[in-house]
C-alpha positions in Angstrom: 59.8 168.0 83.3 61.9 165.1 81.8 60.2 163.8 78.2 59.5 159.8 78.3 61.4 159.0 74.8 58.8 157.5 72.1 55.4 157.3 75.1 53.2 158.2 71.7 54.3 155.2 69.6 53.3 152.5 70.2 54.8 148.7 68.9 53.6 149.2 65.2 56.1 151.6 64.9 53.1 154.6 64.8 53.4 157.5 65.9 50.9 159.6 67.4 50.6 163.0 66.5 47.3 163.8 66.4 44.5 164.3 69.4 41.2 164.4 69.1 40.1 166.2 72.2 36.0 166.0 72.9 35.0 169.0 74.6 31.2 167.7 75.5 28.8 164.9 75.6 26.4 167.4 74.7 25.0 168.2 71.1 22.0 170.4 69.4 21.7 167.6 66.3 20.5 163.9 67.0 22.4 162.3 64.3 21.3 158.7 63.3 24.3 157.1 62.2 25.5 159.6 65.9 23.5 159.2 68.8 20.3 157.0 69.6 17.0 157.6 69.3 16.8 158.1 72.5 19.7 159.8 73.4 22.6 158.9 75.5 23.1 159.2 79.4 25.7 162.1 79.9 28.0 161.9 82.2 27.6 164.3 85.5 29.0 168.0 84.8 31.9 167.0 87.7 33.2 164.1 85.9 34.2 166.0 82.6 37.2 168.0 82.2 37.5 171.5 83.2 38.7 174.0 81.2 42.3 174.4 82.9 42.2 170.6 82.4 41.7 170.6 78.9 44.7 172.6 78.5 47.1 170.8 81.2 46.6 167.5 79.3 46.6 169.5 75.9 49.8 170.4 77.4 51.3 167.5 78.2 50.4 165.6 74.7 52.2 168.4 73.0 55.1 168.6 74.9 55.4 164.5 74.2 54.8 164.7 70.5 51.5 166.3 69.7 51.8 168.8 66.7 48.1 168.7 66.1 44.7 168.6 68.3 40.9 168.5 66.5 38.3 169.9 68.5 35.0 167.7 68.4 31.8 167.1 71.1 29.1 166.5 71.1 29.1 169.2 69.3 31.9 171.9 70.4 30.6 175.2 70.1 27.0 174.0 72.7 29.9 174.8 75.6 29.5 177.6 77.5 33.1 178.5 78.6 34.6 177.1 74.4 36.2 180.7 74.1 38.5 180.6 77.1 39.4 176.6 76.2 40.2 177.4 72.5 42.0 181.0 73.4 44.2 178.9 75.8 44.5 176.0 73.4 45.8 178.7 70.9 48.5 179.0 73.3 50.4 176.2 72.6 52.6 176.2 69.2 50.2 172.9 67.0 48.1 173.3 64.5 44.1 174.1 66.0 41.1 172.3 64.3 37.8 171.8 64.9 34.9 169.8 63.9 31.5 171.0 63.8 27.5 171.3 62.7 27.8 174.4 61.7 24.6 175.4 63.7 26.7 177.4 66.5 30.0 178.5 63.8 28.7 181.8 62.8 28.9 183.1 66.7 32.3 181.9 67.4 33.7 182.6 63.5 34.7 185.8 64.4 37.1 184.7 67.4 38.2 181.9 65.0 39.3 184.4 62.8 41.3 185.6 65.8 43.1 182.8 66.3 44.2 182.4 62.8 42.1 178.9 63.4 40.6 178.3 59.7 40.9 174.3 59.5 37.2 174.2 60.3 34.9 171.2 59.0 31.5 171.6 58.2 29.1 168.4 58.9 25.9 167.8 55.7 24.6 164.9 54.9 22.1 166.2 52.6 21.6 168.8 50.5 18.1 169.0 50.8 16.2 170.3 53.8 13.6 168.2 54.2 16.6 164.7 54.1 19.4 166.4 56.7 15.9 167.0 59.3 15.3 163.7 59.0 18.7 162.9 59.7 19.6 165.2 61.8 16.2 164.7 63.7 16.3 168.8 63.8 15.1 171.7 61.2 18.9 173.4 61.1 19.7 172.9 57.1 19.8 176.4 56.4 21.6 178.0 59.3 24.0 175.5 58.4 24.3 176.4 54.3 24.5 180.0 56.1 27.6 179.0 57.6 29.0 177.5 55.8 28.8 180.5 52.7 30.2 182.2 55.5 33.4 180.4 56.1 33.4 180.5 52.8 34.4 184.0 52.4 37.1 183.2 55.1 38.8 180.6 54.4 41.1 179.0 51.4 39.1 176.0 51.4 36.1 174.3 53.4 35.7 170.8 54.4 32.4 169.2 54.3 32.0 166.0 56.2 29.1 163.6 54.9 28.1 160.4 56.4 27.2 158.0 53.9 24.1 155.6 54.2 22.3 153.0 51.8 19.0 154.4 50.8 19.4 156.9 52.4 22.1 159.5 51.4 23.6 158.3 48.3 21.7 159.1 45.8 23.5 162.7 46.3 26.8 161.4 45.9 26.7 163.2 42.9 25.7 166.3 44.2 28.2 167.5 46.2 30.7 166.1 44.4 29.0 169.2 42.2 29.8 171.3 44.2 33.7 171.5 44.5 33.0 172.7 40.1 32.3 176.0 41.2 34.5 176.3 45.4 36.8 175.2 46.6 35.2 172.9 48.8 36.4 169.2 49.7 34.4 166.9 50.4 34.4 164.0 52.3 32.3 160.7 52.3 33.0 159.0 55.1 31.8 155.3 55.2 28.7 154.5 57.4 30.4 153.1 61.4 29.3 150.3 64.5 28.8 152.4 67.5 26.1 151.8 70.4 22.6 152.1 69.6 23.1 153.1 65.6 21.7 150.4 64.2 24.8 149.7 61.7 24.9 147.0 59.5 26.6 145.9 56.7 23.7 146.6 54.0 23.8 150.0 54.9 27.6 150.8 53.6 28.4 153.2 50.6 32.3 151.5 49.5 34.6 153.0 47.4 34.3 151.6 44.5 30.9 152.3 44.7 31.2 155.7 45.3 33.9 155.6 42.6 31.5 154.2 39.9 28.8 156.3 40.5 30.8 160.1 39.7 32.6 158.4 36.8 29.2 157.1 34.6 28.3 161.2 35.9 31.1 163.1 35.3 32.9 160.7 33.0 35.9 158.3 33.7 38.7 160.2 32.4 37.8 163.9 34.0 38.0 161.3 36.8 41.6 162.3 39.0 43.7 160.4 41.7 45.3 163.1 44.2 48.2 162.6 45.9 47.7 161.3 49.5 48.7 163.3 52.7 51.3 161.9 55.1 49.4 160.0 57.9 45.4 161.3 55.5 42.7 159.3 56.3 41.1 159.6 53.4 41.8 158.4 49.6 41.4 162.1 47.5 40.3 162.8 44.3 38.8 165.1 42.2 36.8 166.3 39.0 39.3 167.9 35.9 38.3 171.7 35.5 36.7 171.9 39.4 38.3 174.1 42.1 37.9 171.7 44.6 38.4 167.9 45.4 36.5 165.2 46.9 37.7 162.3 48.9 36.7 159.1 50.5 36.8 158.1 54.5 36.4 154.1 54.2 37.6 153.1 57.4 35.0 149.5 57.2 35.8 148.4 54.1 39.8 150.3 53.2 40.9 151.4 56.6 43.8 153.1 56.7 45.2 152.1 60.2 49.2 151.4 59.4 49.6 154.7 59.0 47.1 155.5 62.0 48.5 158.9 63.9 45.4 159.1 65.7 44.9 159.2 69.3 41.8 160.0 71.7 40.0 162.1 74.9 37.1 161.7 75.7 35.3 164.4 77.2 34.8 162.6 81.0 39.4 162.3 80.3 39.6 159.0 79.3 41.6 158.1 76.5 41.4 156.2 73.8 44.1 154.7 71.5 41.4 154.1 68.3 38.2 154.9 67.4 36.3 151.4 67.1 38.4 150.1 70.3 35.8 150.1 73.1 38.5 149.5 75.4 39.7 153.0 77.0 42.1 154.6 80.1 41.1 156.8 82.4 43.5 159.4 82.9 40.9 162.4 84.9 41.0 161.0 89.0 44.5 160.1 88.9 45.2 163.9 86.5 43.0 165.2 89.3 44.5 163.2 92.8 47.9 164.8 91.1 49.3 161.4 89.6 51.7 161.2 85.9 49.2 160.4 84.0 52.4 159.9 81.6 52.8 155.5 81.9 48.9 155.3 81.8 49.3 157.3 78.2 52.0 155.4 77.6 50.6 151.5 77.7 47.8 153.0 76.1 49.4 153.4 73.5 51.9 150.4 73.7 48.2 148.1 73.4 47.0 149.8 69.9 46.0 147.0 67.9 47.4 146.8 64.0 44.2 147.9 63.1 40.0 149.1 63.9 40.7 147.8 67.9 41.1 144.5 67.1 38.5 143.9 64.5 41.2 143.5 61.8 38.5 141.3 59.7 35.9 141.9 57.8 34.0 138.9 59.6 35.4 140.2 63.4 33.5 144.3 62.2 30.3 143.3 61.7 30.0 140.2 64.7 27.6 142.9 67.0 29.3 141.4 70.0 32.8 143.0 69.4 31.2 146.1 68.3 28.1 147.0 70.2 30.5 147.0 73.8 31.9 151.0 72.4 30.1 153.9 73.4 28.2 155.6 71.0 29.7 158.2 68.6 28.5 160.4 70.1 30.5 160.1 73.6 33.0 159.6 72.0 33.8 162.6 69.9 34.6 161.3 66.4 
């Protein structure tokens, strides 16, 4: 097969080497920032990519320059054929990562270790069981914490994702950073982002400036270390002097990383999103099933990627609900 030159390079010369694949729209949690309280209409099963379709489409992207694939959901482990999917993807010569809520991690951890997959991020938005239940609308805190402890025994670093919402869990910022003192955790604070049905508004944001002020006041400004960010990093990385681990801030709303973005997303129903914030999607699955070459569609989708946040390049535009409410709920995108 001929390789089309620069198919994953957009008009701003950003090379997209990182593909995030949502395996399912289903989840065993109902996190308020991710899913509307009433849930979402699920795509019919026939519209969801099969294990083999995931592999073949992923392989196509790898052929054209993708070097890292992250599996997301919903919750990726609720997919019954997860083992078949991960075993196929593990045959590709790329980095594989997973983001999970941790509930089913212990069931699949032996399989992941067998395949040398240790880049695993666990989402946990509060260290308080009652508050965690309030955010997730489910009571699985002990199960998730046990999964974190298990993962710590088998990996050199454990990544924890925390979506911060003002007035909900921002009082725990220093508690999360304190975890890094004795543990090689990478605690990642993520700004609350606008998606359909999550009741987002700017007053709920906890910015990088606020986080750093809280951390500096508690641990001492002279102990705060600005770490070097990796190329294409979505986060700004920090540590506290003497701590084993580190923390990072992903400020997609107030301080975005669009200039160096190398990410694209494939939804569970086979649609390509060139930006998390964009409501525009390119349907690949039906043409793929019909034997039609999907490379031209991929190339066009990448070429149309906006410079910043799906065209919402100012804070004013982002604050306009008419612009951001047309996007899917996070649960249906895959994070």
